[in-house]
C-alpha positions as CSV (number, residue, x, y, z in Angstrom):
1,M,63.8,-95.3,-13.0
2,N,66.4,-95.1,-15.6
3,F,66.5,-91.3,-17.4
4,N,67.7,-91.0,-20.9
5,F,69.0,-88.2,-22.1
6,T,69.2,-89.6,-26.1
7,E,65.6,-90.7,-25.5
8,L,64.4,-87.3,-24.5
9,L,66.4,-85.6,-27.2
10,N,64.8,-88.3,-29.9
11,S,61.4,-87.8,-28.6
12,R,61.3,-83.7,-29.2
13,P,58.5,-82.2,-31.1
14,E,58.9,-82.5,-34.9
15,A,58.2,-78.7,-34.9
16,L,61.3,-78.0,-33.2
17,D,63.6,-79.9,-36.1
18,Y,61.8,-77.1,-38.4
19,Q,65.0,-75.2,-40.6
20,L,65.3,-71.8,-40.1
21,G,68.3,-70.5,-42.3
22,N,71.5,-72.8,-41.7
23,N,69.9,-74.3,-38.2
24,T,67.0,-75.8,-37.1
25,I,64.9,-74.1,-34.5
26,F,66.2,-76.7,-31.3
27,Q,69.9,-75.9,-32.5
28,Y,68.7,-71.8,-31.6
29,L,67.3,-73.1,-28.6
30,I,70.5,-74.8,-27.3
31,A,72.5,-71.8,-28.3
32,L,69.9,-69.9,-26.4
33,C,70.6,-71.7,-23.4
34,V,73.9,-71.3,-23.8
35,F,74.1,-68.1,-23.6
36,V,71.6,-67.9,-20.4
37,L,73.7,-70.0,-19.0
38,S,76.5,-68.4,-19.5
39,I,75.2,-65.2,-18.5
40,F,74.3,-66.5,-15.1
41,V,77.8,-67.9,-14.6
42,L,79.5,-64.7,-15.1
43,K,76.7,-62.8,-13.4
44,I,77.6,-65.0,-10.1
45,F,81.1,-64.6,-11.1
46,K,80.6,-60.6,-11.2
47,Q,78.6,-59.9,-8.7
48,I,79.9,-62.6,-5.8
49,I,83.3,-64.0,-6.2
50,I,84.8,-60.5,-7.2
51,R,83.1,-58.6,-4.3
52,W,84.2,-61.6,-1.9
53,L,88.1,-60.7,-3.1
54,K,87.5,-56.8,-2.9
55,K,86.6,-57.4,1.0
56,L,89.1,-60.0,1.1
57,A,91.3,-57.4,-0.2
58,K,90.4,-54.7,1.9
59,R,91.4,-57.2,4.8
60,T,95.3,-57.2,4.2
61,N,97.4,-53.7,4.4
62,V,98.9,-54.2,1.0
63,K,97.4,-52.0,-2.0
64,F,98.6,-54.2,-4.5
65,D,96.0,-56.4,-4.2
66,D,93.2,-54.2,-4.5
67,A,94.4,-53.0,-7.7
68,L,94.6,-56.5,-9.3
69,V,91.0,-56.8,-7.8
70,A,89.9,-53.7,-9.7
71,M,91.7,-55.1,-12.6
72,I,89.4,-57.4,-12.9
73,D,86.4,-55.2,-12.0
74,A,87.2,-53.1,-15.0
75,V,85.7,-56.0,-16.9
76,S,82.5,-55.0,-17.7
77,W,79.4,-56.1,-18.6
78,P,79.3,-55.5,-22.5
79,F,81.9,-58.2,-22.7
80,Y,80.6,-60.4,-20.6
81,V,77.2,-60.4,-23.1
82,I,79.3,-60.7,-25.8
83,L,81.9,-63.5,-24.8
84,S,78.5,-65.4,-23.4
85,F,76.9,-64.4,-27.3
86,Y,80.3,-65.8,-28.8
87,I,80.2,-69.2,-26.8
88,A,76.4,-69.9,-27.6
89,L,76.9,-68.8,-31.4
90,R,79.6,-71.9,-31.6
91,F,76.3,-74.0,-31.3
92,I,74.7,-72.8,-34.5
93,E,76.6,-72.9,-38.0
94,L,76.8,-68.8,-38.9
95,P,76.5,-67.4,-42.1
96,Q,79.9,-67.0,-44.0
97,A,80.0,-63.3,-43.6
98,V,79.0,-63.3,-39.8
99,G,81.7,-66.6,-39.0
100,Q,84.1,-64.1,-40.8
101,Y,84.1,-61.1,-39.1
102,L,82.8,-61.9,-35.5
103,P,86.4,-63.2,-34.3
104,A,87.7,-59.8,-35.2
105,V,85.2,-58.5,-33.1
106,I,85.9,-60.5,-30.4
107,F,89.7,-60.0,-30.4
108,I,89.1,-55.8,-30.7
109,L,86.8,-56.2,-27.4
110,I,89.5,-58.8,-25.9
111,A,92.3,-56.4,-26.7
112,Y,90.0,-53.1,-25.3
113,Y,89.2,-55.1,-22.0
114,I,92.8,-55.7,-21.3
115,V,94.3,-52.0,-21.9
116,K,91.4,-50.8,-19.4
117,A,93.0,-53.6,-17.1
118,I,96.2,-52.2,-17.5
119,Q,95.5,-49.0,-17.2
120,V,93.8,-50.2,-13.7
121,L,97.3,-50.8,-12.9
122,I,99.4,-47.9,-14.4
123,D,96.3,-45.6,-12.2
124,Y,97.7,-47.9,-8.8
125,W,101.6,-46.9,-9.5
126,A,100.8,-43.2,-10.3
127,D,98.5,-42.4,-7.6
128,K,101.0,-44.4,-4.7
129,L,103.8,-42.3,-6.7
130,A,102.0,-39.2,-6.1
131,R,101.3,-40.0,-2.3
132,E,104.9,-40.8,-1.9
133,K,105.2,-36.9,-2.9
134,E,104.4,-35.9,0.9
135,K,107.5,-38.8,1.7
136,N,110.1,-37.4,-0.2
137,V,110.1,-34.0,-2.0
138,E,111.9,-35.5,-5.1
139,I,108.9,-36.4,-6.4
140,D,106.1,-34.5,-7.9
141,S,102.4,-35.0,-8.2
142,S,102.4,-33.5,-11.4
143,S,105.3,-35.6,-12.7
144,A,103.2,-38.5,-12.0
145,K,99.8,-37.6,-13.7
146,F,102.0,-36.8,-16.6
147,L,103.6,-40.3,-16.8
148,R,100.7,-41.7,-16.2
149,R,99.4,-40.3,-19.4
150,V,102.6,-40.9,-21.5
151,L,102.4,-44.6,-20.5
152,K,98.5,-44.9,-21.4
153,A,99.0,-43.1,-24.5
154,I,102.1,-45.6,-25.6
155,L,100.1,-48.7,-24.4
156,W,97.3,-47.4,-26.8
157,T,99.5,-46.9,-29.5
158,I,101.0,-50.7,-29.0
159,A,97.0,-52.0,-28.7
160,V,96.4,-50.1,-32.2
161,I,99.4,-51.8,-33.4
162,L,99.0,-55.2,-32.9
163,I,95.2,-55.4,-33.5
164,L,96.7,-53.9,-37.2
165,Q,98.9,-56.5,-37.3
166,H,96.7,-59.2,-36.5
167,F,94.4,-58.3,-39.5
168,G,97.4,-58.6,-41.7
169,Y,98.7,-54.8,-42.2
170,N,102.5,-54.9,-42.4
171,I,103.6,-52.8,-39.7
172,S,106.4,-52.7,-41.8
173,T,105.1,-51.0,-44.3
174,L,102.7,-48.5,-42.4
175,A,105.8,-47.5,-39.8
176,A,107.9,-46.5,-42.8
177,G,104.8,-44.3,-44.3
178,L,104.2,-42.4,-40.5
179,G,107.9,-41.9,-40.4
180,I,108.1,-40.3,-43.9
181,G,104.9,-38.1,-42.9
182,G,106.1,-37.9,-39.6
183,I,109.1,-35.7,-40.6
184,A,106.8,-33.4,-42.7
185,I,103.9,-32.9,-39.5
186,A,108.0,-32.4,-37.4
187,F,108.7,-30.0,-40.1
188,A,105.4,-28.2,-39.6
189,L,104.8,-28.5,-35.6
190,Q,108.4,-28.2,-35.0
191,N,107.4,-24.9,-32.6
192,I,104.7,-27.4,-30.6
193,L,106.6,-30.1,-30.6
194,G,109.7,-28.0,-29.1
195,D,107.0,-27.3,-25.7
196,I,106.2,-31.0,-25.8
197,F,110.0,-31.6,-25.3
198,A,110.5,-29.3,-23.0
199,S,107.7,-30.5,-21.0
200,F,109.0,-34.0,-20.7
201,S,112.8,-32.1,-19.6
202,I,110.7,-30.2,-17.0
203,H,108.8,-33.2,-15.1
204,F,111.9,-35.4,-15.2
205,D,114.3,-32.9,-14.6
206,K,112.6,-30.7,-12.0
207,P,113.6,-27.4,-11.9
208,F,110.4,-26.8,-10.5
209,Q,107.3,-28.1,-9.1
210,V,103.8,-27.4,-8.5
211,G,103.3,-25.0,-5.5
212,D,106.9,-23.4,-5.9
213,F,107.1,-19.5,-6.3
214,I,109.6,-18.8,-9.7
215,V,110.8,-15.8,-11.3
216,A,111.2,-16.8,-15.4
217,G,112.6,-13.5,-17.4
218,D,109.9,-11.0,-16.6
219,G,106.8,-13.4,-15.3
220,M,106.8,-14.4,-11.9
221,G,104.2,-16.3,-9.8
222,T,103.3,-19.5,-7.7
223,V,103.4,-23.0,-10.7
224,K,99.8,-23.8,-10.7
225,S,100.1,-26.7,-13.6
226,I,102.5,-28.2,-15.6
227,G,100.9,-28.9,-19.0
228,I,102.5,-30.6,-22.3
229,K,102.5,-27.7,-24.3
230,S,103.0,-24.4,-21.1
231,T,103.1,-23.6,-17.6
232,R,100.4,-21.4,-15.9
233,L,102.0,-19.3,-12.9
234,Q,99.7,-18.0,-10.3
235,S,101.1,-13.9,-10.1
236,L,101.5,-11.9,-7.2
237,Q,98.5,-9.6,-8.6
238,G,96.3,-12.3,-9.1
239,E,96.2,-12.8,-12.7
240,E,97.4,-16.4,-14.4
241,L,100.4,-16.4,-16.2
242,I,100.9,-18.6,-19.4
243,I,104.9,-19.2,-20.3
244,S,105.7,-22.3,-22.9
245,N,107.5,-25.2,-21.8
246,R,110.1,-23.8,-24.6
247,E,110.3,-20.8,-23.0
248,L,110.8,-21.8,-19.5
249,T,113.8,-24.4,-20.4
250,E,115.5,-21.9,-22.4
251,T,115.7,-18.9,-19.8
252,R,117.2,-18.7,-16.4
253,I,115.1,-19.5,-13.4
254,R,114.9,-18.1,-10.0
255,N,113.0,-20.9,-7.6
256,F,112.2,-19.4,-4.2
257,K,110.7,-22.3,-3.0
258,R,114.1,-24.3,-2.9
259,M,115.5,-21.2,-0.8
260,E,116.6,-23.1,3.0
261,K,116.9,-19.1,4.2
262,R,116.8,-16.0,2.4
263,R,119.7,-13.5,2.7
264,I,118.8,-9.8,3.0
265,V,120.9,-6.8,2.3
266,F,119.7,-3.1,3.1
267,N,121.6,-0.1,3.6
268,F,120.7,3.1,5.7
269,G,122.0,6.4,6.3
270,V,122.7,9.0,8.8
271,V,123.4,12.5,8.6
272,Y,126.8,13.7,8.5
273,K,126.7,15.6,11.5
274,T,126.5,12.5,13.8
275,S,129.4,12.1,15.9
276,T,131.6,9.2,15.5
277,D,130.8,8.2,19.5
278,K,127.5,7.6,18.0
279,L,128.4,6.3,14.7
280,K,130.1,3.5,16.3
281,K,127.0,2.6,18.4
282,I,125.0,1.9,15.0
283,P,126.6,-1.4,14.8
284,D,125.6,-2.4,18.4
285,I,122.0,-1.1,17.9
286,V,121.6,-3.6,14.7
287,R,122.5,-5.9,16.0
288,K,120.5,-6.0,19.3
289,I,117.3,-5.3,17.3
290,I,118.1,-8.9,14.6
291,D,119.0,-10.4,17.8
292,N,115.9,-10.6,19.0
293,I,114.2,-12.4,16.3
294,D,113.5,-15.5,16.6
295,L,113.4,-16.0,12.3
296,A,116.4,-13.1,11.8
297,E,120.2,-14.0,12.1
298,L,122.7,-11.2,11.6
299,N,125.5,-12.1,9.4
300,R,127.7,-8.5,9.5
301,V,126.7,-5.0,9.6
302,Y,129.2,-2.1,9.1
303,F,130.0,1.2,8.1
304,K,130.1,1.6,4.4
305,E,130.7,5.1,2.6
306,F,130.4,8.4,3.1
307,A,127.8,9.2,0.7
308,D,126.9,12.7,-1.1
309,F,124.3,13.5,1.6
310,S,124.8,10.8,3.9
311,L,127.1,7.7,6.1
312,N,126.2,4.6,5.0
313,F,125.1,1.4,6.4
314,E,125.3,-1.7,5.4
315,V,123.2,-4.5,7.2
316,V,123.4,-8.0,6.0
317,Y,121.2,-10.7,7.6
318,F,119.6,-14.6,6.8
319,L,115.7,-15.1,7.3
320,N,115.2,-18.5,8.6
321,S,112.2,-18.7,6.8
322,I,111.3,-19.3,2.8
323,N,107.9,-17.9,3.4
324,F,107.3,-14.3,1.9
325,D,105.0,-12.8,4.4
326,D,107.7,-13.6,7.1
327,Y,110.0,-11.5,5.1
328,V,107.5,-8.7,5.1
329,K,106.7,-8.9,8.5
330,V,110.5,-9.3,9.8
331,R,111.6,-6.7,7.6
332,Q,109.1,-4.0,8.9
333,E,109.6,-4.9,12.5
334,I,113.6,-4.1,11.9
335,N,112.7,-0.9,10.1
336,L,110.6,0.3,13.3
337,T,112.3,-0.9,16.1
338,L,115.9,0.8,14.2
339,K,113.8,4.1,13.9
340,D,112.8,4.2,16.9
341,A,116.3,3.1,18.6
342,L,117.8,5.9,16.3
343,E,115.4,8.5,17.7
344,K,116.1,7.6,21.3
345,E,119.5,7.7,20.8
346,K,118.9,11.1,18.8
347,I,120.4,9.7,15.6
348,E,119.2,11.6,12.5
349,M,118.6,9.8,9.5
350,A,119.7,11.1,6.5
351,Y,117.6,12.2,3.2
352,P,118.8,14.4,0.2
353,T,120.2,17.6,1.2
354,Q,122.5,20.2,-0.5
355,T,124.4,22.5,1.9
356,I,124.7,25.8,0.3
357,F,128.0,28.3,1.5
358,V,127.2,31.6,0.7
359,K,130.8,34.3,0.5
360,K,130.5,37.5,1.4
């Protein structure tokens, strides 16, 4: 028995040839079948093939293939439905209005999902850059987030320009108009734009990063975030300190996180009645105290000056830690141990005194 598809079509019920609009019911049925078939094929692609690609990508140590699969997976069901609808409409004659605007809608949709797919690559690159912070201190995770936002903004701008160009808009005229308007806006928003450009400078020059303890002018604290317009610090008192980026680039910044070790200078005095022999012992006393502290490294200790009411010594040492808590603990240990050692040697520490000689 030979199957003849042409005879089957010719033997269809006459009701299917009923004209509805510009097409017959039979043509609408064909378009419907094409739509359902397209949805079915794309569903297989989405549910089976992409799932298989994900499993295959997980077996490899390379992360880039995961990003490529994520790009494909970023195309969601609305795109598949509209694509199937567009394919089905090719089998019928469309009204002029629909036929005129449908390709434009499809183009915008395709451009949207292409941008979404490229955004997946941008996120992959930014996440990889942020992970590198653990291996390389020159890379800051906040810079990765900042670059991600900038690249996405550029990407969407390019997409909008291409869509406008596709619809026949004169991009040169538009750019000229935006340029003139941009100059006026720039004058009106020069302070805000100054902060934005200062943000670029901070992210690329990296005078500080998130987590650094900095002193900028009268403000100090740990950097919590670096934004487009301002940087937020957590002060030692606990409150949040917000400083504009332009102010940060125009002032001198002291970054304590970048210290390899801390240099500490302090002075103390003993009373004038201290004998010369005991004065000579004091440098050795200080040296022994600091040498017994693991994090401290003595630089020098010497008899500095004859002050108004004391004989002053200056001590300079290095703390081999950038942690402020270590600095406070070592300072306390040195102070307590020094006072105890001087008391054992019966050396009296000075305090403001005044001696009055009365002549009879």
